C-alpha angles and dihedrals in degrees: 000000000000122000118207118196117205118237110261114252091224117061122214090235114031119211119228097223094042094049094045091047089065089072109009123184119249089255094048136251114327116243113259139169136189119273128189116242091240091051094062116099122239131299093021093065094058092042095051110026103078142079097251134104113271089225090067094039097054092043090055093045096049096034091230137096116256129225127203125237112193111214099180141349137201126196128191109168106296092346105101123179131179139179113216148172123215112216131189111254094222102047105014089234113158109239103167142022121204148172122201133184114200131190096217091192087072093060136072116258095252092050091048091050093050093048094048091046087066095210099113131047112259095242092053092049091053094045096046091050093048092236109180100240146160122203110213119185108210101182146351128231140201109212132199102216120238124212093275092054093047088053095047093047096037088235119158102199143031095273108161117259125208131217147150141235121216152150128239113209118205118197088353096305129102106255107153135042116199138194111188122182121183125222116246110283123213110198117209115224 
């Protein structure tokens, strides 16, 4: 008897173009290329090169809680994808753009329901539900913003943006692919 195992929905190393193509912007996928973690300027390096949820990281950096705004979703069985913005609770300023692909079959029913409801940032859902998880960055990108990104971030020019790709394992199995791109940061001196 032959046993056939289905391909996992979540790959151990997500690809920028493939992940973005799940939910592309009207003006297409922004150009991006790999960047080494040591080649990123400050403060992007400290905000992206770590094994923590970006929800927690951006909240600590900005000193404010973040909310999620779901721009678009896609569902194919247990394969759930969404394009989001994280906004500061106090000002509404957009601080991060992201796309995630989640294998909902890897998560408990309550966690699935909270994610699909789209009211709470993904990292907070996983933390509040004590999901055993490991955040694994798999690559870093330097992005040339497209018109949609410039609008979301209220950015006038083509200043490079920085982000990361990664996988979140739950209970030791890859369950979530992430693309997280930070808004331009102006450091006060």
